N, C-alpha and C positions, 0 to 999 in steps of 0.2 A: 153411187150409194156413197155417201159422207161418211169418214174415221167418226168415230165418236170420241169426245175429247178423252183426255185422259185420265184418269182418276190420279193422278199425284195432286197431294194438299201441300207441298215442301215441308212435310214433315220430316220426309227422309230418313230417317233412326229404323234400322233393322231389328226387331225383338230376338234376343239370343234364344229364347227356348222356341219360337216358332218358326222364326225365319222369314218371317212375315215384316215386312215396313208397318212400323207402329201408326200410319196416316195410311196408305191406301190398298193394305194390305196385302200385295203382291211379294212374290219373294224375288230375290235381284233374278234370278232366271230370265221370271216374266218382264219386271221391269226392262234388263236390255233386250228382248226378244220387241218388246211392245212396237218401236217405229219399222220394223220387219212382217208384223201381221196384216192379213187385210180384213175389210171393216166389216167382216161376220166373225174372224178369230175376235177379234177386239172385243164386238159385243158378245162374243161367246164366254170369252174374259172376263168380262164386268159383270159378267151373269154366277160366276164361278167365284164371285168375290164377295160378293152379297152375305153368303155360309159364312165367311171367317170371324 
């Protein structure tokens, strides 16, 4: 199973109110964890980002 691409769009600015990146909507922890996640975990994270 291939890894999905990172949702990063190179905006890389954290909203202090939500703690989410203004581009990809991930938290700093989620961004740091991305390279270590399995393909399934990455897909699950991407689904979770849709509601942010």
